[in-house]
C-alpha positions as a Markdown table, in Angstrom:
| # | Residue | x | y | z |
|---|---|---|---|---|
| 1 | Met | 0.0 | 0.0 | 0.0 |
| 2 | Phe | 1.1 | 3.6 | -0.6 |
| 3 | Asn | 2.7 | 5.8 | 2.1 |
| 4 | Lys | 1.7 | 9.2 | 0.7 |
| 5 | Leu | -1.0 | 10.1 | -1.8 |
| 6 | Met | -1.6 | 13.5 | -3.5 |
| 7 | Ile | -5.2 | 14.6 | -4.4 |
| 8 | Ala | -5.3 | 16.6 | -7.6 |
| 9 | Asn | -8.8 | 17.9 | -7.0 |
| 10 | Arg | -10.9 | 20.0 | -4.7 |
| 11 | Gly | -14.3 | 20.1 | -3.0 |
| 12 | Glu | -16.2 | 17.2 | -1.4 |
| 13 | Ile | -14.4 | 14.6 | -3.4 |
| 14 | Ala | -11.1 | 15.7 | -2.0 |
| 15 | Val | -12.4 | 15.4 | 1.5 |
| 16 | Arg | -13.8 | 12.0 | 0.6 |
| 17 | Ile | -10.4 | 10.8 | -0.6 |
| 18 | Ile | -8.6 | 12.1 | 2.5 |
| 19 | Arg | -11.0 | 10.2 | 4.7 |
| 20 | Ala | -10.4 | 7.0 | 2.8 |
| 21 | Cys | -6.6 | 7.5 | 3.0 |
| 22 | Arg | -6.7 | 8.1 | 6.8 |
| 23 | Glu | -8.5 | 4.8 | 7.2 |
| 24 | Leu | -5.8 | 3.1 | 5.1 |
| 25 | Asn | -3.1 | 4.9 | 7.1 |
| 26 | Ile | -1.9 | 6.8 | 4.0 |
| 27 | Arg | -0.6 | 10.4 | 4.4 |
| 28 | Thr | -2.2 | 13.0 | 2.1 |
| 29 | Val | -1.1 | 16.0 | 0.2 |
| 30 | Ile | -3.8 | 18.3 | -1.2 |
| 31 | Val | -3.1 | 20.9 | -3.9 |
| 32 | Tyr | -5.3 | 23.9 | -4.0 |
| 33 | Ser | -6.0 | 27.2 | -5.8 |
| 34 | Thr | -6.1 | 30.5 | -4.0 |
| 35 | Ala | -9.9 | 30.4 | -4.1 |
| 36 | Asp | -9.9 | 27.1 | -2.1 |
| 37 | Ala | -7.5 | 28.1 | 0.6 |
| 38 | Glu | -10.2 | 27.8 | 3.3 |
| 39 | Ser | -11.7 | 24.6 | 2.0 |
| 40 | Leu | -12.2 | 21.7 | 4.4 |
| 41 | Ala | -9.9 | 19.5 | 2.3 |
| 42 | Val | -7.1 | 22.0 | 2.9 |
| 43 | Lys | -7.7 | 21.9 | 6.6 |
| 44 | Leu | -7.9 | 18.1 | 6.8 |
| 45 | Ala | -4.9 | 17.0 | 4.6 |
| 46 | Asp | -1.6 | 16.3 | 6.2 |
| 47 | Glu | 0.1 | 18.7 | 3.7 |
| 48 | Ala | -1.4 | 21.5 | 1.6 |
| 49 | Ile | 0.3 | 23.2 | -1.4 |
| 50 | Cys | -1.1 | 26.2 | -3.2 |
| 51 | Ile | -0.6 | 25.7 | -7.0 |
| 52 | Gly | -2.0 | 28.9 | -8.5 |
| 53 | Ala | -4.9 | 31.3 | -9.3 |
| 54 | Pro | -8.6 | 30.3 | -9.2 |
| 55 | Pro | -9.1 | 29.6 | -12.9 |
| 56 | Pro | -8.5 | 25.8 | -13.4 |
| 57 | Ser | -6.3 | 26.6 | -16.4 |
| 58 | Glu | -4.0 | 28.4 | -13.9 |
| 59 | Ser | -4.0 | 25.7 | -11.2 |
| 60 | Tyr | -5.8 | 22.3 | -11.3 |
| 61 | Leu | -5.2 | 21.7 | -15.0 |
| 62 | Leu | -1.4 | 22.4 | -14.9 |
| 63 | Ile | 0.1 | 18.9 | -15.3 |
| 64 | Glu | 3.7 | 20.0 | -14.9 |
| 65 | Arg | 3.0 | 22.0 | -11.8 |
| 66 | Leu | 1.1 | 19.1 | -10.3 |
| 67 | Leu | 4.0 | 16.7 | -11.0 |
| 68 | Thr | 6.5 | 19.2 | -9.5 |
| 69 | Val | 4.5 | 19.2 | -6.3 |
| 70 | Ala | 4.3 | 15.4 | -6.4 |
| 71 | Asp | 8.0 | 15.1 | -6.7 |
| 72 | Leu | 8.8 | 17.7 | -4.0 |
| 73 | Cys | 6.4 | 15.9 | -1.6 |
| 74 | Glu | 7.6 | 12.5 | -2.6 |
| 75 | Val | 4.2 | 11.0 | -3.1 |
| 76 | Asp | 3.6 | 7.4 | -4.2 |
| 77 | Ala | 0.3 | 8.0 | -5.9 |
| 78 | Ile | -2.0 | 10.7 | -7.3 |
| 79 | His | -5.8 | 10.5 | -7.1 |
| 80 | Pro | -7.5 | 12.7 | -9.7 |
| 81 | Gly | -11.0 | 12.7 | -8.2 |
| 82 | Tyr | -13.6 | 13.5 | -10.9 |
| 83 | Gly | -13.6 | 16.4 | -13.4 |
| 84 | Phe | -10.4 | 18.3 | -14.1 |
| 85 | Leu | -7.7 | 15.8 | -15.2 |
| 86 | Ser | -9.5 | 12.7 | -14.0 |
| 87 | Glu | -10.1 | 11.4 | -17.5 |
| 88 | Asn | -7.0 | 12.9 | -19.2 |
| 89 | Pro | -4.9 | 10.0 | -20.5 |
| 90 | Tyr | -1.8 | 12.3 | -20.9 |
| 91 | Phe | -1.9 | 13.1 | -17.2 |
| 92 | Ala | -2.2 | 9.4 | -16.3 |
| 93 | Glu | 0.7 | 8.6 | -18.6 |
| 94 | Ala | 2.8 | 11.5 | -17.2 |
| 95 | Cys | 2.2 | 10.2 | -13.6 |
| 96 | Arg | 3.4 | 6.8 | -14.6 |
| 97 | Arg | 6.5 | 8.2 | -16.4 |
| 98 | His | 7.4 | 9.9 | -13.1 |
| 99 | Gly | 7.1 | 6.6 | -11.2 |
| 100 | Ile | 3.9 | 7.7 | -9.5 |
| 101 | Ala | 0.8 | 5.5 | -9.5 |
| 102 | Phe | -2.3 | 7.0 | -11.0 |
| 103 | Val | -5.4 | 6.0 | -9.2 |
| 104 | Gly | -7.5 | 5.2 | -12.2 |
| 105 | Pro | -7.3 | 3.2 | -15.4 |
| 106 | Thr | -4.4 | 3.0 | -17.9 |
| 107 | Ser | -3.9 | 5.8 | -20.3 |
| 108 | Glu | -4.6 | 3.3 | -23.2 |
| 109 | Ala | -8.0 | 2.3 | -21.8 |
| 110 | Met | -8.8 | 6.0 | -21.1 |
| 111 | Lys | -8.0 | 7.0 | -24.6 |
| 112 | Ala | -10.1 | 4.2 | -26.1 |
| 113 | Leu | -13.1 | 4.9 | -23.9 |
| 114 | Gly | -12.7 | 8.7 | -23.8 |
| 115 | Asp | -13.2 | 8.8 | -27.6 |
| 116 | Lys | -16.9 | 8.1 | -27.7 |
| 117 | Ala | -16.8 | 6.9 | -31.3 |
| 118 | Val | -14.0 | 4.4 | -30.5 |
| 119 | Ala | -15.9 | 3.3 | -27.4 |
| 120 | Arg | -19.0 | 2.6 | -29.5 |
| 121 | Asp | -17.0 | 0.4 | -31.9 |
| 122 | Thr | -15.4 | -1.4 | -28.9 |
| 123 | Met | -18.8 | -2.2 | -27.4 |
| 124 | Lys | -20.3 | -3.2 | -30.6 |
| 125 | Ala | -17.5 | -5.7 | -31.2 |
| 126 | Ala | -18.0 | -7.1 | -27.7 |
| 127 | Gly | -21.7 | -7.6 | -28.3 |
| 128 | Val | -22.8 | -4.9 | -25.9 |
| 129 | Pro | -26.0 | -3.1 | -27.3 |
| 130 | Ile | -25.3 | 0.4 | -28.7 |
| 131 | Thr | -27.6 | 3.1 | -29.8 |
| 132 | Pro | -28.0 | 3.3 | -33.6 |
| 133 | Gly | -25.6 | 5.9 | -34.9 |
| 134 | Ser | -22.9 | 6.9 | -37.3 |
| 135 | Asp | -20.0 | 4.5 | -38.1 |
| 136 | Gly | -17.2 | 6.9 | -37.3 |
| 137 | Leu | -17.0 | 10.6 | -37.4 |
| 138 | Ile | -19.3 | 13.2 | -39.1 |
| 139 | Ala | -16.9 | 15.4 | -41.1 |
| 140 | Asn | -19.3 | 18.1 | -42.3 |
| 141 | Glu | -22.9 | 19.3 | -42.4 |
| 142 | Lys | -23.6 | 17.4 | -45.6 |
| 143 | Gln | -22.7 | 14.1 | -43.9 |
| 144 | Ala | -24.6 | 15.2 | -40.8 |
| 145 | Leu | -27.8 | 15.7 | -42.8 |
| 146 | Ala | -27.4 | 12.4 | -44.7 |
| 147 | Met | -26.9 | 10.5 | -41.4 |
| 148 | Ala | -29.9 | 12.3 | -39.7 |
| 149 | Tyr | -32.2 | 11.1 | -42.5 |
| 150 | Lys | -30.8 | 7.6 | -42.3 |
| 151 | Leu | -31.3 | 7.4 | -38.5 |
| 152 | Glu | -34.6 | 9.4 | -38.7 |
| 153 | Phe | -35.3 | 12.5 | -36.5 |
| 154 | Pro | -34.7 | 13.2 | -33.7 |
| 155 | Val | -31.0 | 12.7 | -33.6 |
| 156 | Ile | -28.2 | 13.9 | -31.3 |
| 157 | Ile | -24.8 | 15.2 | -32.3 |
| 158 | Lys | -22.1 | 14.4 | -29.8 |
| 159 | Ala | -18.4 | 15.3 | -29.3 |
| 160 | Val | -16.2 | 12.3 | -29.2 |
| 161 | Ala | -14.4 | 13.8 | -26.2 |
| 162 | Gly | -17.5 | 15.2 | -24.6 |
| 163 | Gly | -18.8 | 15.1 | -21.1 |
| 164 | Gly | -21.1 | 17.0 | -18.7 |
| 165 | Gly | -23.5 | 17.8 | -21.5 |
| 166 | Arg | -21.0 | 19.9 | -23.5 |
| 167 | Gly | -20.6 | 19.4 | -27.3 |
| 168 | Met | -24.1 | 17.8 | -27.5 |
| 169 | Arg | -27.0 | 19.0 | -29.7 |
| 170 | Ile | -30.4 | 17.5 | -30.1 |
| 171 | Cys | -31.7 | 18.0 | -33.7 |
| 172 | Arg | -35.3 | 17.6 | -34.9 |
| 173 | Asn | -35.0 | 19.0 | -38.4 |
| 174 | Asp | -32.5 | 20.0 | -41.1 |
| 175 | Glu | -31.9 | 23.5 | -39.8 |
| 176 | Glu | -31.1 | 22.2 | -36.3 |
| 177 | Val | -28.7 | 19.7 | -37.8 |
| 178 | Ile | -26.7 | 22.4 | -39.6 |
| 179 | Gln | -26.7 | 24.8 | -36.7 |
| 180 | Gly | -26.0 | 21.9 | -34.2 |
| 181 | Phe | -23.1 | 20.6 | -36.1 |
| 182 | His | -21.3 | 23.9 | -36.1 |
| 183 | Ser | -22.1 | 24.9 | -32.5 |
| 184 | Ala | -21.3 | 21.5 | -31.1 |
| 185 | Lys | -18.0 | 21.5 | -32.9 |
| 186 | Thr | -17.1 | 25.0 | -31.7 |
| 187 | Glu | -18.1 | 24.2 | -28.1 |
| 188 | Ala | -16.2 | 20.9 | -28.1 |
| 189 | Glu | -13.0 | 22.5 | -29.5 |
| 190 | Lys | -13.1 | 25.1 | -26.7 |
| 191 | Ala | -14.0 | 22.7 | -23.9 |
| 192 | Phe | -11.9 | 19.6 | -24.9 |
| 193 | Gly | -9.5 | 20.8 | -27.6 |
| 194 | Asn | -11.1 | 18.3 | -29.9 |
| 195 | Gly | -14.0 | 19.2 | -32.2 |
| 196 | Asp | -14.6 | 15.7 | -33.7 |
| 197 | Leu | -18.3 | 14.7 | -33.7 |
| 198 | Tyr | -20.5 | 11.7 | -34.3 |
| 199 | Met | -24.3 | 11.2 | -34.4 |
| 200 | Glu | -26.7 | 8.9 | -32.7 |
| 201 | Lys | -30.5 | 8.3 | -32.8 |
| 202 | Phe | -32.0 | 10.4 | -30.0 |
| 203 | Leu | -34.1 | 8.3 | -27.7 |
| 204 | Val | -36.9 | 10.6 | -26.4 |
| 205 | Asn | -37.1 | 10.6 | -22.6 |
| 206 | Pro | -35.4 | 7.3 | -21.8 |
| 207 | Arg | -34.2 | 6.3 | -18.3 |
| 208 | His | -30.5 | 7.0 | -17.7 |
| 209 | Ile | -29.1 | 3.9 | -16.0 |
| 210 | Glu | -25.5 | 3.4 | -15.0 |
| 211 | Val | -23.7 | 0.3 | -13.7 |
| 212 | Gln | -20.8 | 0.6 | -11.3 |
| 213 | Ile | -17.9 | -1.8 | -11.9 |
| 214 | Leu | -14.6 | -2.6 | -10.2 |
| 215 | Ala | -11.8 | -4.3 | -12.2 |
| 216 | Asp | -8.3 | -5.2 | -10.9 |
| 217 | Asn | -5.1 | -5.8 | -12.9 |
| 218 | Tyr | -5.5 | -9.6 | -12.9 |
| 219 | Gly | -8.6 | -9.8 | -15.1 |
| 220 | Asn | -11.2 | -9.8 | -12.2 |
| 221 | Val | -14.2 | -7.7 | -12.9 |
| 222 | Ile | -17.4 | -7.3 | -10.8 |
| 223 | His | -20.4 | -5.1 | -11.0 |
| 224 | Leu | -22.1 | -3.4 | -8.0 |
| 225 | Gly | -25.5 | -2.9 | -9.4 |
| 226 | Glu | -27.2 | 0.0 | -11.2 |
| 227 | Arg | -28.0 | 3.6 | -10.3 |
| 228 | Asp | -30.9 | 5.5 | -11.8 |
| 229 | Cys | -29.6 | 8.9 | -12.8 |
| 230 | Ser | -32.7 | 10.0 | -14.9 |
| 231 | Val | -33.5 | 13.0 | -12.7 |
| 232 | Gln | -31.4 | 15.5 | -14.5 |
| 233 | Arg | -31.5 | 18.9 | -16.2 |
| 234 | Arg | -29.4 | 19.9 | -19.2 |
| 235 | Asn | -27.6 | 16.6 | -18.8 |
| 236 | Gln | -26.7 | 17.5 | -15.2 |
| 237 | Lys | -27.8 | 15.0 | -12.5 |
| 238 | Leu | -29.8 | 16.3 | -9.6 |
| 239 | Leu | -30.8 | 13.1 | -7.8 |
| 240 | Glu | -29.7 | 9.5 | -8.1 |
| 241 | Glu | -31.0 | 6.3 | -6.5 |
| 242 | Thr | -30.2 | 2.6 | -6.4 |
| 243 | Pro | -31.7 | 0.2 | -7.2 |
| 244 | Ser | -33.7 | 1.7 | -10.0 |
| 245 | Pro | -37.5 | 1.4 | -9.6 |
| 246 | Ala | -37.6 | 0.7 | -13.4 |
| 247 | Val | -35.2 | -2.3 | -13.3 |
| 248 | Ser | -36.4 | -5.9 | -12.6 |
| 249 | Gln | -34.1 | -8.5 | -11.3 |
| 250 | Lys | -33.9 | -10.2 | -14.7 |
| 251 | Leu | -33.0 | -6.9 | -16.4 |
| 252 | Arg | -30.5 | -6.1 | -13.5 |
| 253 | Glu | -28.6 | -9.3 | -14.3 |
| 254 | Lys | -28.5 | -8.4 | -18.0 |
| 255 | Leu | -27.2 | -4.9 | -17.3 |
| 256 | Gly | -24.6 | -6.2 | -14.9 |
| 257 | Ser | -23.4 | -8.8 | -17.4 |
| 258 | Ala | -23.2 | -6.3 | -20.2 |
| 259 | Ala | -21.3 | -3.9 | -18.0 |
| 260 | Val | -18.7 | -6.6 | -17.0 |
| 261 | Lys | -18.4 | -7.6 | -20.7 |
| 262 | Ala | -17.9 | -3.9 | -21.6 |
| 263 | Ala | -15.1 | -3.4 | -19.0 |
| 264 | Lys | -13.3 | -6.6 | -20.1 |
| 265 | Ala | -13.5 | -5.6 | -23.8 |
| 266 | Ala | -11.8 | -2.3 | -23.0 |
| 267 | Lys | -9.2 | -4.0 | -20.7 |
| 268 | Tyr | -10.3 | -1.7 | -18.0 |
| 269 | Thr | -8.9 | -1.5 | -14.5 |
| 270 | Ser | -10.0 | 0.6 | -11.4 |
| 271 | Ala | -13.5 | 1.8 | -10.6 |
| 272 | Gly | -15.6 | 2.8 | -13.6 |
| 273 | Thr | -19.2 | 3.3 | -14.7 |
| 274 | Ile | -20.9 | 2.0 | -17.7 |
| 275 | Glu | -23.8 | 4.3 | -18.7 |
| 276 | Phe | -26.8 | 3.0 | -20.5 |
| 277 | Leu | -30.1 | 4.4 | -21.9 |
| 278 | Leu | -33.2 | 2.3 | -21.2 |
| 279 | Asp | -36.3 | 2.7 | -23.3 |
| 280 | Ala | -39.9 | 1.9 | -22.3 |
| 281 | Asn | -39.6 | -1.6 | -23.6 |
| 282 | Asp | -36.6 | -2.5 | -21.4 |
| 283 | Asn | -34.2 | -2.3 | -24.3 |
| 284 | Phe | -30.9 | -0.8 | -23.1 |
| 285 | Tyr | -28.1 | 0.7 | -25.1 |
| 286 | Phe | -24.5 | 1.6 | -24.2 |
| 287 | Met | -24.0 | 5.4 | -24.0 |
| 288 | Glu | -20.5 | 5.9 | -22.6 |
| 289 | Met | -18.1 | 4.8 | -19.9 |
| 290 | Asn | -16.9 | 7.1 | -17.2 |
| 291 | Thr | -13.3 | 6.2 | -16.4 |
| 292 | Arg | -13.2 | 7.7 | -12.9 |
| 293 | Ile | -15.1 | 7.8 | -9.6 |
| 294 | Gln | -18.6 | 9.2 | -10.0 |
| 295 | Val | -20.2 | 12.0 | -8.0 |
| 296 | Glu | -23.0 | 9.6 | -7.1 |
| 297 | His | -20.8 | 6.7 | -5.9 |
| 298 | Pro | -22.0 | 7.0 | -2.3 |
| 299 | Val | -25.4 | 5.5 | -3.1 |
| 300 | Thr | -23.7 | 2.3 | -4.3 |
| 301 | Glu | -21.5 | 2.3 | -1.1 |
| 302 | Met | -24.6 | 2.6 | 1.0 |
| 303 | Leu | -26.3 | -0.3 | -0.8 |
| 304 | Thr | -23.3 | -2.7 | -0.9 |
| 305 | Gly | -21.2 | -1.6 | 2.0 |
| 306 | Ile | -18.2 | -1.5 | -0.3 |
| 307 | Asp | -15.9 | 1.5 | -0.1 |
| 308 | Leu | -15.3 | 2.4 | -3.7 |
| 309 | Val | -12.5 | 4.9 | -3.1 |
| 310 | Lys | -10.6 | 2.5 | -0.9 |
| 311 | Ala | -11.1 | -0.1 | -3.7 |
| 312 | Gln | -9.7 | 2.3 | -6.3 |
| 313 | Ile | -6.6 | 2.9 | -4.2 |
| 314 | Ala | -6.1 | -0.8 | -3.5 |
| 315 | Ile | -6.3 | -1.6 | -7.2 |
| 316 | Ala | -3.8 | 1.1 | -8.1 |
| 317 | Ala | -1.5 | -0.3 | -5.5 |
| 318 | Gly | -1.6 | -3.7 | -7.3 |
| 319 | Glu | -3.9 | -5.5 | -5.0 |
| 320 | Lys | -6.4 | -8.1 | -6.3 |
| 321 | Leu | -10.1 | -7.5 | -5.7 |
| 322 | Ser | -10.9 | -8.9 | -2.3 |
| 323 | Ile | -14.4 | -10.0 | -3.3 |
| 324 | Arg | -16.1 | -11.9 | -6.2 |
| 325 | Gln | -19.4 | -11.3 | -7.8 |
| 326 | Lys | -21.1 | -13.8 | -5.6 |
| 327 | Asp | -19.9 | -11.9 | -2.5 |
| 328 | Val | -21.6 | -8.7 | -3.5 |
| 329 | Gln | -24.8 | -8.2 | -1.5 |
| 330 | Phe | -27.4 | -5.5 | -2.3 |
| 331 | Arg | -29.2 | -4.4 | 0.8 |
| 332 | Gly | -32.1 | -2.0 | 0.9 |
| 333 | His | -32.4 | 1.3 | -1.1 |
| 334 | Ala | -30.3 | 4.5 | -1.2 |
| 335 | Ile | -31.0 | 8.0 | -2.6 |
| 336 | Glu | -28.6 | 10.9 | -3.2 |
| 337 | Cys | -29.7 | 14.6 | -3.5 |
| 338 | Arg | -27.1 | 17.1 | -4.8 |
| 339 | Ile | -27.3 | 20.3 | -2.8 |
| 340 | Asn | -26.1 | 23.0 | -5.1 |
| 341 | Ala | -25.7 | 26.8 | -4.6 |
| 342 | Glu | -28.1 | 27.5 | -7.4 |
| 343 | Asp | -31.5 | 29.4 | -7.6 |
| 344 | Pro | -34.2 | 27.2 | -9.0 |
| 345 | Glu | -36.4 | 30.3 | -9.4 |
| 346 | Arg | -33.8 | 31.8 | -11.7 |
| 347 | Asn | -33.3 | 28.9 | -14.1 |
| 348 | Phe | -30.8 | 27.3 | -11.6 |
| 349 | Ala | -28.4 | 30.2 | -11.9 |
| 350 | Pro | -25.3 | 29.7 | -9.8 |
| 351 | Cys | -25.3 | 31.6 | -6.4 |
| 352 | Pro | -21.8 | 31.7 | -5.0 |
| 353 | Gly | -21.2 | 33.4 | -1.8 |
| 354 | Lys | -20.5 | 33.1 | 2.0 |
| 355 | Leu | -22.4 | 30.5 | 4.0 |
| 356 | Lys | -23.6 | 32.5 | 7.0 |
| 357 | Leu | -24.9 | 29.3 | 8.5 |
| 358 | Phe | -24.6 | 25.7 | 7.3 |
| 359 | Val | -26.0 | 22.8 | 9.2 |
| 360 | Pro | -25.8 | 19.4 | 7.5 |
| 361 | Ala | -28.5 | 16.8 | 8.0 |
| 362 | Gly | -27.9 | 13.9 | 10.5 |
| 363 | Gly | -29.6 | 11.1 | 12.2 |
| 364 | Pro | -30.0 | 7.4 | 11.4 |
| 365 | Asn | -29.1 | 6.2 | 7.9 |
| 366 | Val | -28.0 | 9.7 | 6.7 |
| 367 | Arg | -24.6 | 10.6 | 5.3 |
| 368 | Met | -23.6 | 14.0 | 4.0 |
| 369 | Asp | -20.4 | 14.5 | 1.9 |
| 370 | Thr | -19.3 | 18.1 | 1.9 |
| 371 | His | -16.3 | 20.4 | 1.9 |
| 372 | Ala | -18.3 | 23.3 | 3.3 |
| 373 | Tyr | -19.0 | 24.7 | 6.7 |
| 374 | Thr | -20.4 | 27.9 | 8.4 |
| 375 | Gly | -18.3 | 30.8 | 7.2 |
| 376 | Tyr | -17.0 | 29.1 | 4.1 |
| 377 | Thr | -17.4 | 30.9 | 0.8 |
| 378 | Ile | -18.6 | 29.0 | -2.3 |
| 379 | Pro | -16.3 | 30.3 | -5.0 |
| 380 | Pro | -17.7 | 31.3 | -8.4 |
| 381 | Tyr | -15.0 | 29.6 | -10.4 |
| 382 | Tyr | -16.1 | 25.9 | -10.1 |
| 383 | Asp | -19.2 | 23.8 | -9.9 |
| 384 | Ser | -21.7 | 25.0 | -7.3 |
| 385 | Leu | -22.0 | 21.8 | -5.3 |
| 386 | Ile | -22.3 | 22.4 | -1.6 |
| 387 | Gly | -22.7 | 18.8 | -0.6 |
| 388 | Lys | -24.3 | 15.5 | -1.3 |
| 389 | Leu | -27.1 | 14.2 | 1.0 |
| 390 | Ile | -27.2 | 10.4 | 0.9 |
| 391 | Val | -29.8 | 8.3 | 2.7 |
| 392 | Trp | -30.6 | 4.6 | 3.1 |
| 393 | Gly | -33.7 | 2.6 | 3.9 |
| 394 | His | -34.7 | -1.0 | 4.1 |
| 395 | Asp | -36.9 | -0.4 | 1.0 |
| 396 | Arg | -37.6 | 2.5 | -1.3 |
| 397 | Ala | -40.5 | 3.8 | 0.7 |
| 398 | Glu | -38.4 | 4.0 | 3.9 |
| 399 | Ala | -35.5 | 5.6 | 1.9 |
| 400 | Leu | -38.0 | 8.3 | 0.6 |
| 401 | Ala | -39.2 | 9.0 | 4.1 |
| 402 | Val | -35.6 | 9.3 | 5.4 |
| 403 | Cys | -34.7 | 11.6 | 2.5 |
| 404 | Asn | -37.7 | 13.9 | 3.0 |
| 405 | Arg | -36.8 | 14.2 | 6.7 |
| 406 | Ala | -33.1 | 14.8 | 6.0 |
| 407 | Val | -33.6 | 17.3 | 3.2 |
| 408 | Ser | -35.8 | 19.4 | 5.5 |
| 409 | Glu | -33.0 | 19.4 | 8.2 |
| 410 | Val | -30.3 | 20.9 | 6.0 |
| 411 | Val | -29.8 | 24.6 | 6.9 |
| 412 | Val | -28.1 | 26.9 | 4.4 |
| 413 | Asp | -28.1 | 30.6 | 5.0 |
| 414 | Gly | -26.3 | 33.1 | 2.8 |
| 415 | Val | -26.9 | 31.6 | -0.7 |
| 416 | Lys | -29.8 | 30.2 | -2.6 |
| 417 | Thr | -29.8 | 26.4 | -3.0 |
| 418 | Thr | -31.6 | 23.6 | -4.8 |
| 419 | Ile | -33.2 | 22.3 | -1.6 |
| 420 | Pro | -36.7 | 23.7 | -2.3 |
| 421 | Phe | -36.7 | 22.0 | -5.7 |
| 422 | Gln | -35.5 | 18.7 | -4.1 |
| 423 | Gln | -38.3 | 18.9 | -1.7 |
| 424 | Lys | -40.8 | 19.4 | -4.5 |
| 425 | Leu | -39.3 | 16.6 | -6.5 |
| 426 | Leu | -39.4 | 14.1 | -3.6 |
| 427 | Lys | -43.1 | 14.8 | -3.0 |
| 428 | His | -44.1 | 14.6 | -6.6 |
| 429 | Lys | -46.6 | 11.8 | -7.2 |
| 430 | Asn | -44.8 | 10.4 | -10.3 |
| 431 | Phe | -41.4 | 10.3 | -8.5 |
| 432 | Ile | -42.9 | 8.6 | -5.5 |
| 433 | Glu | -44.3 | 6.0 | -7.9 |
| 434 | Gly | -41.0 | 5.6 | -9.6 |
| 435 | Lys | -42.5 | 6.9 | -12.9 |
| 436 | Tyr | -39.9 | 9.3 | -14.2 |
| 437 | Asp | -37.3 | 9.6 | -17.0 |
| 438 | Thr | -34.8 | 12.1 | -18.3 |
| 439 | Gly | -37.5 | 14.5 | -19.3 |
| 440 | Phe | -39.1 | 14.5 | -15.8 |
| 441 | Val | -37.4 | 17.6 | -14.4 |
| 442 | Glu | -38.3 | 19.8 | -17.4 |
| 443 | Arg | -41.9 | 18.7 | -17.1 |
| 444 | Ile | -41.9 | 19.6 | -13.3 |
| 445 | Leu | -40.5 | 23.0 | -14.2 |
| 446 | Gln | -43.5 | 23.6 | -16.6 |
| 447 | Glu | -46.0 | 22.7 | -13.9 |
| 448 | Lys | -47.7 | 25.6 | -12.1 |
């Protein structure tokens, strides 16, 4: 096991990694921008090094600066968290060239899965169902129009290096294809430095189901069940739960088997997530693979009792998986609400600012992952997440009751939050009945 690990990230995930390392008796180094000097992660880590100004391009994205700190602090490993450089194969490769373990997959697997078009081809060859789409890249608007007619409207244009909803455009007619092609390309070039695009048939209001996997360096791969991430707005998730109320045991086994097959086909190691779209007829299609820890990983931990961050670190240290598929037990139901500093009444506009008072929820079967505290200032430079409220119940009904109680306990004074919207969502008849899809939030917003 490692002696010292550096966390190349910020916020609640940095705190989460520090806690896992403490339990593993690993010393931690946190790097931070000047905007994060008062973050809880900086206070908790064994060492803290400022690496630059608030913009990520001047701090968290500077590979050479990160490696310089790693060398100076003599760390054995770097955990990239999620976002920033977590899915950057060049960073993973640079770490390994420096003799530092990267807590994640190999750069080769990351490149193959990070390119959405290559990932589709890999899954298709492995027999994993994929959404009908283009064979390869769309080079120009003429090709885009031809493919749109072949697939039939609506279609979705996607950046091969995309993520977080960027570089994606839904098109329902010729004009939207032409406009979407150019705007998606421009956005992808700015966001990812890669403007390559491909096209898929757009499934109207499917469920967004993802399967958590763990894979070691010895060919062992297991899945830890599915998470339903359909409650989202502009491709940003607001609430996740496991197990999905839409997935039967038979379908769960099919999804798990497909996820394991997908990970093996990509020669994947570490923790990862296979994302699927599920239609009304229980047909599921591979969408993409996230080659990192997910924001919503705690619901899987609550359900299985398996610490995913510890598992990531152990795999990176060369250990074999300590459990097999038959050892994985799914117990009860878990729900996660993302508490963001956003104003639902103003189109979810970010609301950075000082937390005059912050009281996390507590009580039985409640967990809150956060980097914030009373007096902390939510900076305007990064995502607006204040914390993640995760609850557990023996069944979905109990989990909903615990979640309603816990959400009402969270006190945030000083900034607007998504709590009022979460409360409305949790009490919505269709959500209570498990009848929702990726269009659910937009329909709620249109209700009076």
